[in-house]
C-alpha positions as CSV (number, residue, x, y, z in Angstrom):
1,X,7.8,-22.2,-0.3
2,X,5.1,-24.6,0.7
3,X,1.4,-24.0,-0.1
4,X,-0.3,-21.8,2.5
5,X,-3.9,-22.1,3.5
6,X,-6.2,-19.2,2.9
7,X,-6.0,-18.3,6.6
8,X,-2.2,-18.4,6.5
9,X,-2.2,-16.2,3.4
10,X,-4.5,-13.7,5.0
11,X,-2.3,-13.6,8.2
12,X,0.8,-13.2,6.1
13,X,-0.8,-10.4,4.0
14,X,-1.8,-8.5,7.2
15,X,1.7,-9.0,8.7
16,X,3.3,-7.6,5.6
17,X,0.9,-4.6,5.5
18,X,1.5,-3.9,9.2
19,X,5.2,-4.1,8.7
20,X,5.0,-1.4,6.0
21,X,2.8,0.7,8.1
22,X,5.2,0.5,11.1
23,X,8.0,1.6,8.8
24,X,5.9,4.5,7.5
25,X,5.1,5.6,11.0
26,X,8.8,5.5,11.9
27,X,9.6,7.6,8.8
28,X,7.4,10.3,10.2
29,X,10.2,11.2,12.7
30,X,12.3,12.5,9.8
31,X,9.8,13.4,7.0
32,X,6.5,15.0,6.3
33,X,3.4,12.7,6.2
34,X,2.9,13.5,2.5
35,X,6.5,12.7,1.6
36,X,6.3,9.4,3.4
37,X,3.0,8.6,1.7
38,X,4.3,9.5,-1.7
39,X,7.5,7.5,-1.1
40,X,5.5,4.4,-0.2
41,X,3.2,4.9,-3.3
42,X,6.3,5.2,-5.5
43,X,7.9,2.1,-3.9
44,X,4.7,0.1,-4.4
45,X,4.5,1.2,-8.0
46,X,8.1,0.1,-8.6
47,X,7.6,-3.2,-6.9
48,X,4.4,-3.8,-8.8
49,X,6.1,-3.0,-12.1
50,X,8.8,-5.6,-11.1
51,X,6.0,-8.1,-10.4
52,X,4.5,-7.6,-13.9
53,X,7.9,-7.9,-15.5
54,X,8.8,-11.0,-13.4
55,X,5.6,-12.7,-14.6
56,X,6.5,-12.1,-18.2
57,X,8.9,-14.4,-20.2
58,X,9.6,-12.0,-23.0
59,X,9.6,-8.2,-23.6
60,X,6.7,-8.7,-26.0
61,X,4.7,-10.6,-23.3
62,X,5.6,-7.8,-20.8
63,X,4.4,-5.1,-23.2
64,X,1.2,-6.9,-23.9
65,X,0.5,-7.2,-20.2
66,X,1.1,-3.5,-19.3
67,X,-2.4,-2.1,-19.9
68,X,-4.2,-5.0,-18.2
69,X,-1.8,-4.8,-15.2
70,X,-2.2,-1.0,-14.9
71,X,-6.0,-1.5,-14.9
72,X,-5.9,-4.4,-12.5
73,X,-3.6,-2.7,-9.9
74,X,-5.4,0.7,-10.3
75,X,-8.7,-0.9,-9.5
76,X,-7.2,-3.0,-6.7
77,X,-5.7,0.2,-5.1
78,X,-8.9,2.1,-5.5
79,X,-10.9,-0.6,-3.8
80,X,-8.4,-0.9,-0.9
81,X,-8.2,2.9,-0.5
82,X,-12.0,3.2,-0.4
83,X,-12.2,0.4,2.1
84,X,-9.6,2.0,4.4
85,X,-11.1,5.5,4.0
86,X,-14.4,4.2,5.1
87,X,-12.8,2.3,8.0
88,X,-11.0,5.5,9.2
89,X,-14.3,7.3,9.8
90,X,-14.4,5.5,13.1
91,X,-11.0,7.1,14.0
92,X,-12.6,10.5,14.5
93,X,-13.8,11.5,17.9
94,X,-15.1,15.0,18.6
95,X,-14.0,16.0,15.1
96,X,-10.3,15.2,15.9
97,X,-8.4,12.4,14.3
98,X,-7.5,9.6,16.8
99,X,-4.1,9.3,15.1
100,X,-3.2,13.0,15.2
101,X,-0.3,12.3,17.5
102,X,1.5,10.7,14.6
103,X,1.3,13.8,12.4
104,X,3.6,16.8,12.9
105,X,1.9,20.2,13.2
106,X,2.2,22.3,10.1
107,X,4.3,25.5,10.7
């Protein structure tokens, strides 16, 4: 893959994120919001663990990288989550979420 500019990387990053969000929204047809969210978190954790393993040449190198990787990705997720939670404040109008149509009513 050729070198991407920062702008191209940002565009690709957003496209990948939007693709995952579109898939999550589609999954809401068959599953509860919390199951969809948990499934995506688990999938992200599995892929991230693969990424850490893929960047290691040996088992010892992998084991030495685990704590740092967990700290790094935990902090990264926390930062992204806080940013998006703050952003979603604007989604509420008259105390009702703008995206309520995507969530099934609880029985």
